[in-house]
One Martini backbone bead per residue (centre of mass of N, CA, C, O) as a GRO file, in nm:
protein
  176
    1UNK     BB    1  -1.186  -0.429  -0.877
    2UNK     BB    2  -1.017  -0.119  -0.962
    3UNK     BB    3  -0.886   0.165  -0.777
    4UNK     BB    4  -0.745   0.489  -0.888
    5UNK     BB    5  -0.626   0.813  -0.878
    6UNK     BB    6  -0.490   0.754  -1.165
    7UNK     BB    7  -0.491   0.422  -1.187
    8UNK     BB    8  -0.627   0.114  -1.187
    9UNK     BB    9  -0.421  -0.027  -1.419
   10UNK     BB   10  -0.080  -0.101  -1.406
   11UNK     BB   11   0.118  -0.193  -1.705
   12UNK     BB   12   0.416  -0.146  -1.790
   13UNK     BB   13   0.468   0.131  -1.605
   14UNK     BB   14   0.485   0.481  -1.543
   15UNK     BB   15   0.461   0.669  -1.241
   16UNK     BB   16   0.499   1.024  -1.186
   17UNK     BB   17   0.455   1.316  -0.999
   18UNK     BB   18   0.213   1.278  -0.815
   19UNK     BB   19  -0.117   1.394  -0.678
   20UNK     BB   20  -0.366   1.294  -0.430
   21UNK     BB   21  -0.706   1.351  -0.363
   22UNK     BB   22  -0.964   1.290  -0.204
   23UNK     BB   23  -1.198   1.025  -0.271
   24UNK     BB   24  -1.167   0.661  -0.247
   25UNK     BB   25  -1.398   0.392  -0.357
   26UNK     BB   26  -1.435   0.037  -0.274
   27UNK     BB   27  -1.742  -0.149  -0.314
   28UNK     BB   28  -1.682  -0.386  -0.457
   29UNK     BB   29  -1.676  -0.748  -0.485
   30UNK     BB   30  -1.406  -0.952  -0.549
   31UNK     BB   31  -1.204  -1.218  -0.647
   32UNK     BB   32  -0.876  -1.245  -0.490
   33UNK     BB   33  -0.668  -1.468  -0.393
   34UNK     BB   34  -0.938  -1.588  -0.224
   35UNK     BB   35  -1.056  -1.292  -0.189
   36UNK     BB   36  -1.265  -1.055  -0.091
   37UNK     BB   37  -1.238  -0.758  -0.300
   38UNK     BB   38  -1.113  -0.411  -0.303
   39UNK     BB   39  -0.899  -0.237  -0.512
   40UNK     BB   40  -0.697   0.029  -0.353
   41UNK     BB   41  -0.527   0.319  -0.489
   42UNK     BB   42  -0.401   0.636  -0.478
   43UNK     BB   43  -0.275   0.568  -0.767
   44UNK     BB   44  -0.284   0.240  -0.783
   45UNK     BB   45  -0.459  -0.036  -0.762
   46UNK     BB   46  -0.296  -0.196  -0.991
   47UNK     BB   47   0.048  -0.325  -1.022
   48UNK     BB   48   0.245  -0.440  -1.316
   49UNK     BB   49   0.546  -0.407  -1.410
   50UNK     BB   50   0.625  -0.127  -1.249
   51UNK     BB   51   0.656   0.236  -1.179
   52UNK     BB   52   0.648   0.437  -0.866
   53UNK     BB   53   0.721   0.794  -0.840
   54UNK     BB   54   0.683   1.068  -0.668
   55UNK     BB   55   0.429   1.019  -0.477
   56UNK     BB   56   0.100   1.156  -0.344
   57UNK     BB   57  -0.123   1.101  -0.062
   58UNK     BB   58  -0.401   1.327   0.057
   59UNK     BB   59  -0.650   1.154   0.109
   60UNK     BB   60  -0.913   0.911   0.079
   61UNK     BB   61  -0.963   0.546   0.179
   62UNK     BB   62  -1.232   0.328   0.086
   63UNK     BB   63  -1.231  -0.026   0.189
   64UNK     BB   64  -1.226  -0.365   0.223
   65UNK     BB   65  -0.958  -0.445   0.059
   66UNK     BB   66  -0.673  -0.384  -0.075
   67UNK     BB   67  -0.500  -0.128   0.061
   68UNK     BB   68  -0.329   0.186  -0.056
   69UNK     BB   69  -0.175   0.483  -0.088
   70UNK     BB   70  -0.052   0.379  -0.375
   71UNK     BB   71  -0.099   0.052  -0.367
   72UNK     BB   72  -0.300  -0.218  -0.345
   73UNK     BB   73  -0.142  -0.392  -0.578
   74UNK     BB   74   0.175  -0.545  -0.614
   75UNK     BB   75   0.361  -0.667  -0.917
   76UNK     BB   76   0.664  -0.625  -0.992
   77UNK     BB   77   0.706  -0.343  -0.824
   78UNK     BB   78   0.838  -0.002  -0.804
   79UNK     BB   79   0.836   0.190  -0.505
   80UNK     BB   80   0.938   0.541  -0.490
   81UNK     BB   81   0.930   0.823  -0.314
   82UNK     BB   82   0.667   0.801  -0.128
   83UNK     BB   83   0.354   0.932   0.013
   84UNK     BB   84   0.159   0.952   0.322
   85UNK     BB   85   0.005   1.195   0.429
   86UNK     BB   86  -0.125   1.350   0.713
   87UNK     BB   87  -0.418   1.388   0.557
   88UNK     BB   88  -0.436   1.091   0.526
   89UNK     BB   89  -0.672   0.801   0.472
   90UNK     BB   90  -0.726   0.461   0.582
   91UNK     BB   91  -1.034   0.274   0.534
   92UNK     BB   92  -1.095  -0.058   0.641
   93UNK     BB   93  -1.227  -0.377   0.695
   94UNK     BB   94  -0.973  -0.564   0.613
   95UNK     BB   95  -0.729  -0.692   0.437
   96UNK     BB   96  -0.442  -0.561   0.309
   97UNK     BB   97  -0.298  -0.292   0.463
   98UNK     BB   98  -0.140   0.010   0.357
   99UNK     BB   99   0.029   0.310   0.323
  100UNK     BB  100   0.149   0.212   0.037
  101UNK     BB  101   0.087  -0.119   0.049
  102UNK     BB  102  -0.111  -0.378   0.076
  103UNK     BB  103   0.022  -0.577  -0.161
  104UNK     BB  104   0.341  -0.732  -0.210
  105UNK     BB  105   0.479  -0.902  -0.506
  106UNK     BB  106   0.702  -1.028  -0.691
  107UNK     BB  107   0.971  -0.834  -0.653
  108UNK     BB  108   0.885  -0.607  -0.490
  109UNK     BB  109   0.950  -0.241  -0.417
  110UNK     BB  110   1.005  -0.050  -0.119
  111UNK     BB  111   1.143   0.283  -0.138
  112UNK     BB  112   1.165   0.574   0.038
  113UNK     BB  113   0.913   0.577   0.223
  114UNK     BB  114   0.630   0.774   0.369
  115UNK     BB  115   0.436   0.780   0.680
  116UNK     BB  116   0.182   1.023   0.810
  117UNK     BB  117  -0.086   0.886   0.840
  118UNK     BB  118  -0.382   0.678   0.827
  119UNK     BB  119  -0.419   0.335   0.930
  120UNK     BB  120  -0.736   0.141   0.913
  121UNK     BB  121  -0.907  -0.144   1.078
  122UNK     BB  122  -1.124  -0.340   1.218
  123UNK     BB  123  -1.046  -0.675   1.131
  124UNK     BB  124  -0.770  -0.698   1.009
  125UNK     BB  125  -0.521  -0.855   0.836
  126UNK     BB  126  -0.240  -0.729   0.724
  127UNK     BB  127  -0.096  -0.453   0.872
  128UNK     BB  128   0.077  -0.159   0.758
  129UNK     BB  129   0.250   0.124   0.737
  130UNK     BB  130   0.360   0.029   0.438
  131UNK     BB  131   0.302  -0.305   0.441
  132UNK     BB  132   0.084  -0.557   0.487
  133UNK     BB  133   0.199  -0.760   0.245
  134UNK     BB  134   0.512  -0.947   0.198
  135UNK     BB  135   0.624  -1.118  -0.110
  136UNK     BB  136   0.911  -1.147  -0.255
  137UNK     BB  137   1.058  -0.877  -0.134
  138UNK     BB  138   1.098  -0.517  -0.052
  139UNK     BB  139   1.178  -0.294   0.239
  140UNK     BB  140   1.354   0.028   0.219
  141UNK     BB  141   1.401   0.319   0.378
  142UNK     BB  142   1.151   0.346   0.569
  143UNK     BB  143   0.877   0.547   0.721
  144UNK     BB  144   0.716   0.620   1.037
  145UNK     BB  145   0.579   0.856   1.184
  146UNK     BB  146   0.474   0.977   1.498
  147UNK     BB  147   0.180   1.081   1.369
  148UNK     BB  148   0.103   0.830   1.295
  149UNK     BB  149  -0.165   0.568   1.232
  150UNK     BB  150  -0.184   0.225   1.342
  151UNK     BB  151  -0.493   0.013   1.305
  152UNK     BB  152  -0.596  -0.308   1.455
  153UNK     BB  153  -0.788  -0.611   1.553
  154UNK     BB  154  -0.604  -0.793   1.417
  155UNK     BB  155  -0.365  -0.959   1.267
  156UNK     BB  156  -0.084  -0.862   1.161
  157UNK     BB  157   0.073  -0.593   1.286
  158UNK     BB  158   0.273  -0.319   1.158
  159UNK     BB  159   0.479  -0.046   1.127
  160UNK     BB  160   0.586  -0.156   0.837
  161UNK     BB  161   0.502  -0.468   0.844
  162UNK     BB  162   0.272  -0.720   0.889
  163UNK     BB  163   0.382  -0.940   0.663
  164UNK     BB  164   0.645  -1.174   0.604
  165UNK     BB  165   0.748  -1.368   0.302
  166UNK     BB  166   0.949  -1.543   0.132
  167UNK     BB  167   1.228  -1.366   0.041
  168UNK     BB  168   1.258  -1.116   0.211
  169UNK     BB  169   1.320  -0.758   0.275
  170UNK     BB  170   1.416  -0.577   0.583
  171UNK     BB  171   1.566  -0.254   0.548
  172UNK     BB  172   1.859  -0.057   0.631
  173UNK     BB  173   2.100   0.003   0.373
  174UNK     BB  174   2.234   0.282   0.303
  175UNK     BB  175   2.294   0.188  -0.023
  176UNK     BB  176   2.400  -0.129  -0.005
   0.00000   0.00000   0.00000
């Protein structure tokens, strides 16, 4: 099951200029990539070969796993100039939780995004202020403000990225 504030599943799509409030809940568990998960994103639950730009999440996300303020799971997707607002909260039980994307893979890019809100999980691994788990992609020019809160009792918790694997880039490249 995928849950999104604008779209549950975005494939070869462009989502731009949206603002999402209210509460999104991913309650059912399905197996995804070997994990029991409920894929929840403030804008898109799951995004593949897509672009998400200039969007803001201002509400609350309640999920088991794979939760992100903008996308729960991103596959070859560009997420640019998006924000998890100070009023936003992500409350998850387990793995792959991020202020912008829970899990970003296969050449996904997260660029010029800001996290101002709360990202928390009880016992999850791979929790990041911007991206929980980044594989073969990049996170550039992103920020987590001093009033943001990132918390987990699990492993692999980072201010920007929880875990970075194989051919990723994490940088402030200043347009270079």
